[in-house]
DSSP file (Angstrom, degrees, kcal/mol; ACC not computed):
  #  RESIDUE AA STRUCTURE BP1 BP2  ACC     N-H-->O    O-->H-N    N-H-->O    O-->H-N    TCO  KAPPA ALPHA  PHI   PSI    X-CA   Y-CA   Z-CA
    1    1 A M              0   0    0      0, 0.0     2,-0.4     0, 0.0    18,-0.2   0.000 360.0 360.0 360.0 135.6 -117.1  -15.6  -97.6
    2    2 A K  B     -a   19   0A   0     16,-1.8    18,-2.5     1,-0.1    19,-0.2  -0.985 360.0 -11.8-139.3 126.5 -119.3  -12.6  -97.4
    3    3 A N  S    S+     0   0    0     -2,-0.4     2,-0.5    16,-0.2    18,-0.2   0.900  86.5 157.8  54.7  47.2 -122.2  -11.7  -99.7
    4    4 A V        -     0   0    0     16,-0.2     2,-0.7    15,-0.1    -1,-0.2  -0.886  41.8-139.3-106.9 130.1 -121.3  -14.3 -102.3
    5    5 A E  E     -b   22   0B   0     16,-2.6    18,-3.1    -2,-0.5     2,-0.5  -0.803  29.6-165.6 -85.1 115.0 -123.8  -15.7 -104.8
    6    6 A V  E     -b   23   0B   0     -2,-0.7    18,-0.2    16,-0.2    19,-0.1  -0.903   6.8-154.6-114.7 126.5 -123.0  -19.4 -104.8
    7    7 A G    >   -     0   0    0     16,-2.8     3,-0.6    -2,-0.5     2,-0.2   0.017  42.0 -61.2 -79.2-167.3 -124.2  -21.9 -107.5
    8    8 A K  T 3  S+     0   0    0      1,-0.2    18,-3.1    18,-0.0    19,-0.3  -0.497 113.8   9.4 -79.7 147.4 -124.6  -25.6 -107.1
    9    9 A N  T 3  S+     0   0    0     16,-0.2     2,-0.4     1,-0.2    -1,-0.2   0.812  83.4 161.6  56.5  37.2 -121.7  -28.0 -106.3
   10   10 A V    <   -     0   0    0     -3,-0.6     2,-0.5    16,-0.2    18,-0.2  -0.727  24.8-156.8 -88.7 136.4 -119.3  -25.1 -105.6
   11   11 A T  E     -h   28   0C   0     16,-2.7    18,-2.8    -2,-0.4     2,-0.5  -0.967  10.7-177.9-115.3 123.4 -116.1  -26.0 -103.6
   12   12 A V  E     -h   29   0C   0     -2,-0.5    18,-0.2    16,-0.2     4,-0.1  -0.974  18.8-143.0-120.8 116.8 -114.3  -23.3 -101.7
   13   13 A S        -     0   0    0     16,-2.8     3,-0.2    -2,-0.5    20,-0.1  -0.235  30.8 -89.7 -70.3 163.0 -111.2  -24.3  -99.8
   14   14 A P  S    S+     0   0    0      0, 0.0    18,-0.7     0, 0.0    -1,-0.1  -0.208 103.0  42.1 -68.3 166.8 -110.3  -22.9  -96.4
   15   15 A Y  S    S+     0   0    0      1,-0.2    17,-1.2    16,-0.2     2,-0.3   0.886  82.0 137.0  65.1  43.1 -108.2  -19.8  -96.0
   16   16 A T        -     0   0    0     -3,-0.2     2,-0.4    16,-0.2    -1,-0.2  -0.786  48.6-147.1-113.2 161.4 -109.8  -17.8  -98.7
   17   17 A N  E     +o   34   0D   0     16,-2.5    18,-2.3    -2,-0.3     2,-0.4  -0.885  35.2 157.8-127.2  97.6 -110.9  -14.1  -98.9
   18   18 A I  E     +o   35   0D   0     -2,-0.4   -16,-1.8    16,-0.2     2,-0.3  -0.984   7.3 158.1-129.9 125.9 -114.0  -14.0 -101.1
   19   19 A Y  B     +a    2   0A   0     16,-1.9    20,-0.3    -2,-0.4   -16,-0.2  -0.999  53.6   0.1-152.7 146.9 -116.7  -11.3 -101.0
   20   20 A D  S    S+     0   0    0    -18,-2.5    18,-3.7    -2,-0.3     2,-0.2   0.831  96.7 109.6  51.4  44.7 -119.4   -9.6 -103.0
   21   21 A C        -     0   0    0    -18,-0.2   -16,-2.6    16,-0.2     2,-0.4  -0.751  66.6-108.5-137.6-178.1 -119.0  -11.8 -106.1
   22   22 A V  E     -bc   5  40B   0     17,-2.5    19,-2.6    -2,-0.2     2,-0.6  -0.981  19.5-173.5-123.9 126.6 -120.6  -14.6 -108.1
   23   23 A L  E     -bc   6  41B   0    -18,-3.1   -16,-2.8    -2,-0.4    19,-0.1  -0.955  21.0-152.6-115.6 108.0 -119.4  -18.2 -108.2
   24   24 A N    >   -     0   0    0     17,-2.2     3,-1.1    -2,-0.6   -17,-0.2  -0.094  39.3 -50.6 -75.8 178.1 -121.5  -20.2 -110.7
   25   25 A D  T 3  S+     0   0    0      1,-0.2    19,-2.5    18,-0.1    20,-0.3  -0.076 119.5   8.1 -52.6 143.0 -122.2  -23.9 -110.7
   26   26 A D  T 3  S+     0   0    0    -18,-3.1    -1,-0.2    17,-0.2     2,-0.2   0.691  85.7 154.5  62.0  24.8 -119.3  -26.4 -110.3
   27   27 A V    <   -     0   0    0     -3,-1.1   -16,-2.7   -19,-0.3     2,-0.4  -0.590  29.1-155.5 -81.0 145.0 -116.7  -23.8 -109.5
   28   28 A F  E     -hi  11  46C   0     17,-2.2    19,-2.7    -2,-0.2     2,-0.5  -0.992   7.2-170.4-121.9 128.8 -113.6  -24.8 -107.4
   29   29 A I  E     -hi  12  47C   0    -18,-2.8   -16,-2.8    -2,-0.4    19,-0.2  -0.980  14.4-146.2-120.0 120.6 -111.6  -22.3 -105.4
   30   30 A G    >   -     0   0    0     17,-3.1     3,-0.6    -2,-0.5    21,-0.1  -0.151  34.2 -73.3 -76.9 175.5 -108.3  -23.4 -103.9
   31   31 A P  T 3  S+     0   0    0      0, 0.0    19,-1.6     0, 0.0    20,-0.3  -0.287 110.7  23.7 -70.7 155.7 -106.8  -22.2 -100.6
   32   32 A F  T 3  S+     0   0    0    -17,-1.2     2,-0.4   -18,-0.7   -16,-0.2   0.831  87.1 141.4  60.5  37.1 -105.3  -18.8 -100.1
   33   33 A V    <   -     0   0    0     -3,-0.6   -16,-2.5    17,-0.2     2,-0.5  -0.872  37.9-155.7-106.5 140.5 -107.3  -17.2 -103.0
   34   34 A E  E     -op  17  52D   0     17,-1.9    19,-3.0    -2,-0.4     2,-0.4  -0.980  10.9-179.1-115.7 130.3 -108.7  -13.7 -102.9
   35   35 A I  E     -op  18  53D   0    -18,-2.3   -16,-1.9    -2,-0.5    19,-0.2  -0.993  17.9-153.0-126.9 122.0 -111.7  -12.9 -105.0
   36   36 A Q    >   -     0   0    0     17,-2.4     3,-1.6    -2,-0.4    20,-0.1  -0.267  31.2 -54.8 -97.2 177.8 -113.0   -9.3 -104.8
   37   37 A R  T 3  S+     0   0    0      1,-0.2    19,-0.5   -16,-0.1   -16,-0.2  -0.108 115.9  11.9 -51.0 134.6 -116.2   -7.4 -105.2
   38   38 A G  T 3  S+     0   0    0    -18,-3.7    -1,-0.2     1,-0.3   -17,-0.2   0.365  86.0 140.8  82.5  -5.5 -118.1   -7.7 -108.5
   39   39 A V    <   -     0   0    0     -3,-1.6   -17,-2.5   -20,-0.3     2,-0.5  -0.463  36.0-157.4 -71.5 141.7 -116.1  -10.6 -109.9
   40   40 A V  E     -cd  22  58B   0     17,-1.1    19,-2.9   -19,-0.2     2,-0.5  -0.991   2.9-163.3-121.5 125.8 -118.0  -13.3 -111.8
   41   41 A I  E     -cd  23  59B   0    -19,-2.6   -17,-2.2    -2,-0.5    19,-0.2  -0.945  21.3-130.5-110.4 122.0 -116.6  -16.8 -112.1
   42   42 A G    >   -     0   0    0     17,-2.1     3,-1.1    18,-0.7    21,-0.2  -0.154  36.7 -70.1 -72.3 164.0 -118.2  -18.9 -114.8
   43   43 A K  T 3  S+     0   0    0      1,-0.2    19,-2.8    18,-0.1    20,-0.2  -0.159 113.5   7.5 -53.6 138.8 -119.5  -22.4 -114.5
   44   44 A S  T 3  S+     0   0    0    -19,-2.5     2,-0.3     1,-0.2    -1,-0.2   0.747  89.8 145.7  60.6  29.7 -117.0  -25.3 -114.1
   45   45 A T    <   -     0   0    0     -3,-1.1   -17,-2.2   -20,-0.3     2,-0.4  -0.780  35.7-151.3 -97.2 143.0 -114.0  -23.0 -113.6
   46   46 A R  E     -ij  28  64C   0     17,-2.4    19,-3.0    -2,-0.3     2,-0.5  -0.950   7.4-168.3-115.3 131.3 -111.1  -23.9 -111.3
   47   47 A I  E     -ij  29  65C   0    -19,-2.7   -17,-3.1    -2,-0.4    19,-0.2  -0.973  18.7-145.1-119.2 117.6 -109.0  -21.3 -109.5
   48   48 A S    >   -     0   0    0     17,-3.1     3,-0.7    -2,-0.5    20,-0.2  -0.184  34.0 -65.1 -80.0 171.7 -105.8  -22.8 -107.9
   49   49 A S  T 3  S+     0   0    0      1,-0.2    19,-2.2    18,-0.1    20,-0.2  -0.028 110.4  19.5 -59.0 154.7 -104.2  -21.7 -104.7
   50   50 A H  T 3  S+     0   0    0    -19,-1.6     2,-0.3     1,-0.2    -1,-0.2   0.698  87.1 139.3  62.3  25.6 -102.5  -18.3 -104.0
   51   51 A S    <   -     0   0    0     -3,-0.7   -17,-1.9   -20,-0.3     2,-0.4  -0.683  41.3-148.2 -98.0 155.7 -104.3  -16.6 -106.9
   52   52 A F  E     -pq  34  70D   0     17,-2.5    19,-2.2    -2,-0.3     2,-0.6  -0.984  12.0-176.3-128.4 119.9 -105.7  -13.0 -106.7
   53   53 A V  E     -p   35   0D   0    -19,-3.0   -17,-2.4    -2,-0.4   -14,-0.1  -0.935  19.2-161.6-118.8 106.2 -108.8  -12.0 -108.7
   54   54 A C    >   -     0   0    0     -2,-0.6     3,-1.0   -19,-0.2    18,-0.1  -0.298  32.0 -71.2 -89.1 169.0 -109.5   -8.3 -108.3
   55   55 A E  T 3  S+     0   0    0      1,-0.2    -1,-0.2   -16,-0.1    31,-0.2  -0.243 116.7  40.3 -52.7 140.3 -112.5   -6.1 -108.8
   56   56 A G  T 3  S+     0   0    0    -19,-0.5    32,-2.6     1,-0.3     2,-0.4   0.493  86.9 120.6  96.4   4.7 -113.3   -5.7 -112.5
   57   57 A V  E <   - e   0  88B   0     -3,-1.0   -17,-1.1    30,-0.2     2,-0.4  -0.859  37.3-175.3-107.5 137.4 -112.5   -9.3 -113.6
   58   58 A S  E     -de  40  89B   0     30,-2.1    32,-3.1    -2,-0.4     2,-0.4  -0.998   7.4-164.3-128.5 126.6 -115.0  -11.6 -115.3
   59   59 A I  E     -de  41  90B   0    -19,-2.9   -17,-2.1    -2,-0.4    32,-0.2  -0.943  13.3-138.2-116.5 130.9 -113.9  -15.2 -116.0
   60   60 A G        -     0   0    0     30,-1.4   -18,-0.7    31,-0.9     3,-0.5   0.238  34.8 -63.6 -73.3-164.2 -115.8  -17.5 -118.4
   61   61 A Q  S    S+     0   0    0      1,-0.2    32,-2.8   -20,-0.1    33,-0.3  -0.486 107.7  13.3 -86.7 153.3 -116.8  -21.1 -118.2
   62   62 A N  S    S+     0   0    0    -19,-2.8     2,-0.2    30,-0.2   -17,-0.2   0.827  87.6 149.8  55.8  38.7 -114.6  -24.2 -118.1
   63   63 A C        -     0   0    0     -3,-0.5   -17,-2.4   -20,-0.2     2,-0.4  -0.651  37.9-149.1 -99.7 158.7 -111.4  -22.2 -117.3
   64   64 A F  E     -jk  46  95C   0     30,-2.5    32,-2.8    -2,-0.2     2,-0.6  -0.977   8.4-171.3-128.4 117.4 -108.4  -23.2 -115.4
   65   65 A I  E     -jk  47  96C   0    -19,-3.0   -17,-3.1    -2,-0.4    32,-0.1  -0.941  20.9-146.8-107.9 112.8 -106.4  -20.6 -113.4
   66   66 A A    >   -     0   0    0     30,-2.6     3,-1.0    -2,-0.6   -18,-0.2   0.010  36.5 -56.0 -74.8-177.6 -103.2  -22.1 -112.1
   67   67 A H  T 3  S+     0   0    0      1,-0.2    32,-2.3    31,-0.1    33,-0.2  -0.277 115.8   7.9 -63.0 137.8 -101.4  -21.4 -108.9
   68   68 A G  T 3  S+     0   0    0    -19,-2.2     2,-0.4    30,-0.2    -1,-0.2   0.720  78.1 160.7  70.2  24.6 -100.3  -17.8 -108.1
   69   69 A V    <   -     0   0    0     -3,-1.0   -17,-2.5   -20,-0.2     2,-0.5  -0.660  22.8-157.5 -80.9 133.4 -102.0  -16.0 -111.0
   70   70 A M  E     -qr  52 101D   0     30,-2.5    32,-3.0    -2,-0.4     2,-0.4  -0.953   6.9-164.7-117.4 122.8 -102.4  -12.3 -110.4
   71   71 A F  E     - r   0 102D   0    -19,-2.2     2,-0.3    -2,-0.5    32,-0.2  -0.821   9.7-158.8 -98.6 145.0 -105.1  -10.1 -112.1
   72   72 A T        -     0   0    0     30,-2.2     3,-0.0    -2,-0.4    -2,-0.0  -0.860  14.6-163.8-119.5 158.5 -104.7   -6.3 -111.9
   73   73 A N        +     0   0    0     -2,-0.3    13,-2.9    31,-0.1     2,-0.3   0.145  67.8  46.8-128.5  20.2 -107.4   -3.7 -112.4
   74   74 A D        -     0   0    0     11,-0.2     2,-0.3     9,-0.0    11,-0.1  -0.978  55.2-157.7-152.0 166.1 -105.3   -0.6 -113.0
   75   75 A K        -     0   0    0     -2,-0.3     9,-0.2     9,-0.3     2,-0.1  -0.915  42.3 -83.6-136.0 163.1 -102.4    0.8 -115.0
   76   76 A F        -     0   0    0     -2,-0.3     2,-0.3     7,-0.1     4,-0.1  -0.484  51.7-171.3 -65.3 140.5 -100.1    3.8 -114.4
   77   77 A T        -     0   0    0     -2,-0.1     3,-0.0     1,-0.1     5,-0.0  -0.866  36.6-113.4-128.9 165.6 -101.7    7.0 -115.8
   78   78 A E  S    S+     0   0    0     -2,-0.3     2,-1.1     1,-0.2    -1,-0.1   0.874 108.4  64.6 -65.0 -36.9 -100.5   10.5 -116.3
   79   79 A D    >   -     0   0    0      1,-0.2     3,-1.3     3,-0.1    -1,-0.2  -0.739  64.6-177.7 -92.1  95.1 -102.8   11.8 -113.6
   80   80 A K  T 3  S+     0   0    0     -2,-1.1    -1,-0.2     1,-0.3    -2,-0.1   0.638  78.5  61.5 -69.8 -13.3 -101.6   10.1 -110.4
   81   81 A E  T 3  S+     0   0    0      1,-0.1     2,-0.6    -3,-0.1    -1,-0.3   0.660  95.6  67.3 -84.5 -17.1 -104.4   11.6 -108.4
   82   82 A K    <   -     0   0    0     -3,-1.3     2,-0.4     2,-0.0    -3,-0.1  -0.907  67.1-161.6-115.0 112.6 -107.2    9.9 -110.3
   83   83 A W        -     0   0    0     -2,-0.6     2,-0.5    -9,-0.0    -7,-0.1  -0.759   6.8-162.4 -90.6 135.2 -107.5    6.1 -110.1
   84   84 A I        -     0   0    0     -2,-0.4     2,-0.4    -9,-0.2    -9,-0.3  -0.977  17.7-129.8-121.5 123.6 -109.5    4.4 -112.9
   85   85 A L        -     0   0    0     -2,-0.5     2,-0.3   -11,-0.1   -11,-0.2  -0.571  27.1-163.8 -68.3 125.8 -110.9    0.9 -112.5
   86   86 A R        -     0   0    0    -13,-2.9     2,-0.3    -2,-0.4    19,-0.1  -0.825   9.0-134.8-109.2 152.2 -110.0   -1.1 -115.6
   87   87 A T        -     0   0    0     -2,-0.3     2,-0.4    17,-0.1   -30,-0.2  -0.762  10.4-158.8-113.0 155.6 -111.7   -4.4 -116.5
   88   88 A T  E     -e   57   0B   0    -32,-2.6   -30,-2.1    -2,-0.3     2,-0.5  -0.999   5.7-165.3-129.5 131.9 -110.5   -7.8 -117.6
   89   89 A T  E     -ef  58 106B   0     16,-2.0    18,-3.5    -2,-0.4     2,-0.5  -0.981   1.2-165.7-119.1 125.8 -112.6  -10.3 -119.4
   90   90 A V  E     -ef  59 107B   0    -32,-3.1   -30,-1.4    -2,-0.5    18,-0.2  -0.949  16.6-142.3-110.1 125.5 -111.5  -13.9 -119.7
   91   91 A G        -     0   0    0     16,-1.8   -31,-0.9    17,-0.6     3,-0.4   0.177  33.8 -68.6 -70.9-165.9 -113.4  -16.0 -122.3
   92   92 A D  S    S+     0   0    0      1,-0.2    18,-2.6   -32,-0.2    19,-0.3  -0.550 110.0  19.3 -86.9 152.8 -114.5  -19.6 -122.1
   93   93 A N  S    S+     0   0    0    -32,-2.8     2,-0.4     1,-0.2    -1,-0.2   0.878  84.1 155.8  58.5  43.8 -112.1  -22.6 -122.1
   94   94 A V        -     0   0    0     -3,-0.4   -30,-2.5   -33,-0.3     2,-0.5  -0.833  29.6-159.8-104.2 139.5 -109.1  -20.5 -121.1
   95   95 A R  E     -kl  64 112C   0     16,-2.6    18,-3.0    -2,-0.4     2,-0.5  -0.982   6.1-169.9-119.0 121.4 -106.0  -22.0 -119.4
   96   96 A I  E     -kl  65 113C   0    -32,-2.8   -30,-2.6    -2,-0.5    18,-0.2  -0.958  19.4-132.4-116.4 120.6 -103.7  -19.6 -117.5
   97   97 A G    >   -     0   0    0     16,-2.6     3,-1.1    -2,-0.5    19,-0.3  -0.197  37.2 -72.6 -72.2 159.7 -100.3  -21.0 -116.3
   98   98 A S  T 3  S+     0   0    0      1,-0.2    18,-2.5    17,-0.2   -30,-0.2  -0.082 111.4  10.7 -52.5 143.3  -98.9  -20.6 -112.9
   99   99 A N  T 3  S+     0   0    0    -32,-2.3    -1,-0.2     1,-0.2     2,-0.2   0.695  86.9 149.8  61.1  24.5  -97.5  -17.2 -111.8
  100  100 A S    <   -     0   0    0     -3,-1.1   -30,-2.5   -33,-0.2     2,-0.5  -0.571  38.0-144.1 -81.5 152.0  -98.9  -15.3 -114.7
  101  101 A T  E     -rs  70 118D   0     16,-2.7    18,-2.8    -2,-0.2     2,-0.6  -0.982  10.6-160.6-117.6 128.1  -99.8  -11.6 -114.4
  102  102 A I  E     -rs  71 119D   0    -32,-3.0   -30,-2.2    -2,-0.5    18,-0.1  -0.932   4.0-159.9-114.9 112.5 -102.9  -10.4 -116.3
  103  103 A L        -     0   0    0     16,-2.4     2,-0.9    -2,-0.6   -28,-0.1  -0.296  50.7 -65.1 -78.5 172.7 -103.2   -6.7 -116.9
  104  104 A P  S    S+     0   0    0      0, 0.0     2,-0.2     0, 0.0   -16,-0.2  -0.460  91.5 118.3 -65.8 103.0 -106.6   -5.2 -117.8
  105  105 A I        -     0   0    0     -2,-0.9   -16,-2.0    16,-0.1     2,-0.5  -0.809  65.5 -97.5-148.8-176.9 -107.3   -6.8 -121.1
  106  106 A K  E     -f   89   0B   0     -2,-0.2    17,-2.5   -18,-0.2     2,-0.5  -0.985  28.3-164.1-117.4 125.6 -109.7   -9.1 -123.0
  107  107 A I  E     -fg  90 123B   0    -18,-3.5   -16,-1.8    -2,-0.5    18,-0.1  -0.945  17.0-140.6-108.8 125.1 -108.8  -12.7 -123.4
  108  108 A G        -     0   0    0     15,-2.6   -17,-0.6    -2,-0.5     3,-0.4   0.102  31.9 -71.0 -72.4-171.4 -110.8  -14.6 -126.1
  109  109 A N  S    S+     0   0    0      1,-0.2    17,-2.8   -18,-0.1    18,-0.3  -0.484 109.1  19.0 -81.3 152.2 -112.1  -18.1 -126.0
  110  110 A N  S    S+     0   0    0    -18,-2.6     2,-0.3    15,-0.2    30,-0.2   0.895  86.9 153.7  58.4  47.2 -110.0  -21.3 -126.2
  111  111 A V        -     0   0    0     -3,-0.4   -16,-2.6   -19,-0.3     2,-0.4  -0.829  33.5-157.5-109.9 144.7 -106.8  -19.5 -125.2
  112  112 A V  E     -lm  95 128C   0     15,-2.2    17,-2.7    -2,-0.3     2,-0.5  -0.992   6.5-166.3-119.3 128.0 -103.7  -21.0 -123.4
  113  113 A I  E     -lm  96 129C   0    -18,-3.0   -16,-2.6    -2,-0.4    17,-0.2  -0.969  23.0-125.2-115.3 121.6 -101.4  -18.6 -121.5
  114  114 A G    >   -     0   0    0     15,-3.0     3,-1.5    -2,-0.5    17,-0.1  -0.210  36.0 -84.7 -66.5 153.4  -98.0  -20.1 -120.6
  115  115 A A  T 3  S+     0   0    0      1,-0.2    16,-0.3   -19,-0.1   -16,-0.2  -0.236 111.7  17.6 -57.1 140.9  -96.7  -20.1 -117.1
  116  116 A G  T 3  S+     0   0    0    -18,-2.5    -1,-0.2   -19,-0.3   -16,-0.1   0.544  89.6 149.5  76.0   8.3  -95.0  -16.9 -115.9
  117  117 A S    <   -     0   0    0     -3,-1.5   -16,-2.7   -19,-0.2     2,-0.6  -0.378  41.7-147.7 -74.7 151.8  -96.4  -14.8 -118.7
  118  118 A V  E     -s  101   0D   0     13,-2.2    16,-2.9   -18,-0.2     2,-0.8  -0.957  16.9-157.4-117.0 108.0  -97.2  -11.1 -118.3
  119  119 A V  E     +s  102   0D   0    -18,-2.8   -16,-2.4    -2,-0.6     4,-0.1  -0.776  27.0 158.2 -96.9 111.8 -100.2  -10.4 -120.5
  120  120 A T        +     0   0    0     -2,-0.8     2,-0.3    14,-0.3    -1,-0.2   0.518  57.9  47.8-110.7 -10.6 -100.3   -6.7 -121.5
  121  121 A N  S    S-     0   0    0     13,-0.1   -16,-0.1     1,-0.1   -18,-0.1  -0.903  94.7 -80.1-132.3 158.9 -102.5   -6.8 -124.6
  122  122 A D        -     0   0    0     -2,-0.3   -15,-0.2   -18,-0.1    -2,-0.1  -0.198  40.7-142.7 -54.4 147.7 -105.7   -8.4 -125.7
  123  123 A V  B     -g  107   0B   0    -17,-2.5   -15,-2.6    -4,-0.1     3,-0.1  -0.974  14.2-134.6-119.1 121.1 -105.5  -12.1 -126.7
  124  124 A P    >   -     0   0    0      0, 0.0     3,-0.7     0, 0.0   -16,-0.0  -0.269  36.9 -77.8 -72.8 161.3 -107.6  -13.3 -129.7
  125  125 A D  T 3  S+     0   0    0      1,-0.2   -15,-0.2   -18,-0.1   -14,-0.1  -0.113 112.1  18.2 -49.0 149.6 -109.7  -16.5 -129.7
  126  126 A N  T 3  S+     0   0    0    -17,-2.8    14,-3.6     1,-0.2     2,-0.3   0.798  94.2 138.5  59.4  37.0 -107.8  -19.8 -130.2
  127  127 A S  E <   - N   0 139C   0     -3,-0.7   -15,-2.2   -18,-0.3     2,-0.5  -0.782  46.7-149.1-113.5 156.0 -104.4  -18.5 -129.4
  128  128 A I  E     +mN 112 138C   0     10,-2.5     9,-3.6    -2,-0.3    10,-1.3  -0.997  28.2 174.9-117.8 123.6 -101.4  -19.7 -127.4
  129  129 A V  E     +mN 113 136C   0    -17,-2.7   -15,-3.0    -2,-0.5     2,-0.3  -0.934   7.1 155.4-129.6 152.6  -99.4  -16.9 -125.8
  130  130 A F  E   > + N   0 135C   0      5,-1.7     5,-2.2    -2,-0.3     2,-0.2  -0.976  27.0  61.0-164.0 164.4  -96.4  -16.8 -123.4
  131  131 A G  E   5S- N   0 134C   0     -2,-0.3   -13,-2.2   -16,-0.3     3,-0.4  -0.471  80.9 -49.0 111.4-179.8  -93.5  -14.6 -122.3
  132  132 A N  T   5S+     0   0    0      1,-0.6     2,-0.1   -15,-0.2   -13,-0.1  -0.886 141.0  18.7-135.8 101.4  -92.9  -11.2 -120.8
  133  133 A P  T   5S-     0   0    0      0, 0.0    -1,-0.6     0, 0.0   -14,-0.2   0.581 115.7-120.3 -73.7 153.6  -94.5   -9.4 -122.4
  134  134 A A  E   5 -N  131   0C   0    -16,-2.9     2,-0.3    -3,-0.4   -14,-0.3  -0.338  33.1-171.8 -64.6 138.2  -96.7  -12.3 -123.7
  135  135 A K  E   < -N  130   0C   0     -5,-2.2    -5,-1.7   -16,-0.1     2,-0.4  -0.919  33.3 -93.1-128.0 155.6  -96.7  -12.7 -127.4
  136  136 A I  E     +N  129   0C   0     -2,-0.3    -7,-0.3    -7,-0.2     3,-0.1  -0.548  35.6 179.9 -71.4 124.0  -98.8  -14.9 -129.7
  137  137 A F  E     -     0   0C   0     -9,-3.6     2,-0.3    -2,-0.4    -1,-0.2   0.869  63.9 -27.8 -88.0 -47.4  -97.0  -18.2 -130.3
  138  138 A S  E     -N  128   0C   0    -10,-1.3   -10,-2.5     0, 0.0     2,-0.5  -0.984  52.7-117.9-160.4 166.4  -99.6  -19.8 -132.5
  139  139 A K  E      N  127   0C   0     -2,-0.3   -12,-0.3   -12,-0.2   -13,-0.1  -0.953 360.0 360.0-111.7 134.8 -103.3  -19.9 -133.3
  140  140 A K              0   0    0    -14,-3.6   -13,-0.1    -2,-0.5   -14,-0.1   0.490 360.0 360.0 -71.7 360.0 -105.1  -23.2 -132.8
């Protein structure tokens, strides 16, 4: 860990690469996780092993990020010479299933994302989504 703002009762497992980010109170980070510059992880959120949280991601409170979840911060553009940082916002009380890929989008509060999903579009509050590409299954 380098230049990390760490709240109270935070657990960071060994074999992580975490730098220039914020881990709020009661956060748990599993082994083999990378969290990059500028990321903010909300209170009481758990990030399981082998997950990647890139620059431009903000994760709310009381979330569960399962094993092997990958966040991205860019998309293909017409101008291949110009890279643009894209952001992802994850609301509160969100559950993201193992091996999901999250493109730069906004995920609302109280959302469940099924394992193996590829989330390419914004997800409204109180939704259950899954698939490739992920589609809304139901609203709670």
